[in-house]
N, C-alpha and C positions, 0 to 999 in steps of 0.2 A: 535609470536602469539599475538592477542589482549588480553586485560585484562579480568579478570573474569566479571567485571561489564559491559564491552562493549559486551561481548559474551552473558551475560544473557539478556541485553537490545534487542539485535538483535534476540535472541531466542524467547524472549516474544513477539516481534513484529510479528514473523512468526507464533507462536503458537496461539496468540490471547489473552492471559492473563498470569499473573505471578502466579506461584504456586509452592509448595515444589518440585513437579516432575521436573519443569524446572531447579531449582537449582541443584537438584541431577543429571539430565542429563548433564548439563554443566560441573559441577565439575567432573563427571565420565569421560566424553569425554577428558577433559583437562588432567586428571591423566592418562588416557589410552595412549594418544598420547605422553606424556612425557616418559612413561615407555618403549614404543617401538621405541623411538628416532625419532619422527616426529614433525617437528616445523612449517611446512608450508603445511598443508593439503589440502588447496583449490587451491594452485597454483603450485609450483614447485614440490611438493611431492604427488600430488593428485593420481598418478597412482601407488604409493606405498602402499596405505592404503585401507584396507578392514575391515568392521565392521559387526559383527553379533549381532543382538539385540534379546533378548528373551521374550519381552513383547510389547504389542501394547497400550502403555500408554503415558502420557505427556513427560516422560523422553526421549522417542525415538525421538520426534520432536526436542528436545534440542540436542541430539547427532547428529542429521542430520544436525542442523544448525551449530554446531561447527566444524564438520569434513567436511562438504561439500559432504558427501557420500549420496547416494540416490538409491532407487529401480530402478529408470529409468537409472541410470548410471551403474547399476549392481555392485555397490561397497558397498551397503548395503544390507544385507540379514536378513529377518525376520524369526525366528524360534519360533513357537508358544508353548513355554514352560511355559508362565505365571510367569516367574521369573524376578524381577527387576535386570536384569543383562545384560551386554554386553561384547563382546570380540573384541579386537582391534589387528589387524594383520598388521605387516609391511611385504608386499609381497617381498620386496627385501632381507631382512635379515632373514625372518622367524620368528622373535620374535613376541610373541603374549601374551596378558595378558587378562584374564577374571576378570572382576570387578563386584561384587555382592553388592547391597545395603544391609547394615546390618539392620535387623529387630529391634535390640535393640537401634538403633539410634533414634527411635521414642520416646522412654522412656527418653533417654539421653537429648533430646531436652528440657526437663523440667528444667534441671540443668543450661542450657545455657540462657534460656530466661524465667525465672520463672514469670516475670511480665506481660507477654503476656497471656491473659486469653484464647483467642480462640486457640485451639490445632493446627489448621492448619496453622494459622499465626505464632504460636510459632515454629512449624517445619520448616517452610519456613525461618524464620530468624535464627533459630539455625543451619541449614544446611549450611548457607552461611559462618559460622565461625567454625564449628566443624572440629577438626583435621581429615584428610583423613582416617586414621587407625581407627578412631571410627565410621566413616560414611560408609566405604566400607571394604570388604574382597578382597584382591588381590591374584590372582592364576596365576603363570606362566604357560602357557599351549602350547601344540603343536596342530595346527590346519591344518587339510589336506582339502583343498578346491578342490572339483572336478573341472576339466577343464570346464565342461559345466556351471558351476556356476560363472566363472571368467568374468570380464568385456571384452568386444570385441564383434565381430560379431558372430551370432549364428554359432555353428559348424555344424548343420544340421536342416533341415526343413522336416517333413514328414507328410503325410495326414492320418487322421483316416480312417480306412476302414469301419467304422460304420456310422459316422455322416458327414464326409467330412472335418471337421475342420483341419487346419494346425497347427501342434505342433512344437514349437521351443525348442532349448536348452536341448535336450535329455529328455524331460519330458513325452515322449510317453511310453506306456506299450506294451509288447507283450504277447499275450494270444491266445493259440490254433492256432498259426501260423497267427494270425491277428495282425496288428498294431492299437492300440486304444489310443484315448486321455483319459485322467484321468476321465472325465465325464462319458465316455461310459464304463469305466472299473468299474463303481460303486461309483465314488466321486462326482457325479453331486449335485450341490447346488442349482440348479433352475429347474422349471418345465416349459417346453415349452407349451404355451397355444394353444389349438386347434383354428385354424383360424376361425371356426364357432362359437366360444364362443362370447357372447356379451362382448364388451369392456366397461370400465367404462364411464358413460355419454351418452351411446348410447342406443337406444330402444332394448328390449330383442327379 
């Protein structure tokens, strides 16, 4: 695997800027891969690796950059827990480790780089040198990944009986004998505009 400096440079390029979250994500991914026995995640061992992330912040971009896992490849899964944590799974061996960023690392940063006045820059620099056990909590875990969530072709595609959308990967719902997409089952995040409503920039 590439060095920390090389991985951080590439992650920063993809993310668009350097920040403490990038440092955390790169170090978290490197430590996770090491603990589950994967050394070549983007090439020879790419089909062995599965990652679950618990937050949609900067660190997630870094984890994706280091591991090569992504939503599109179905090797990265986002769980909306709001925790700065990720779980790395070796699909071949079953070994898995959940890594959580320690909150107390924010305060510890002061003892590593006291000369840096800006707290965000202080954290960024401190996180690059802080021992892993001070930066993270490591948990050996067991993860059961549903077959429908694994990489590969969709196991099935079904049509929603209400709106007609096609639903893949077992995400449909059964209700009162009908097959529904999640939007029609009450999880809709959008409102379909009436075709007769004036559109922005057009006369009413």
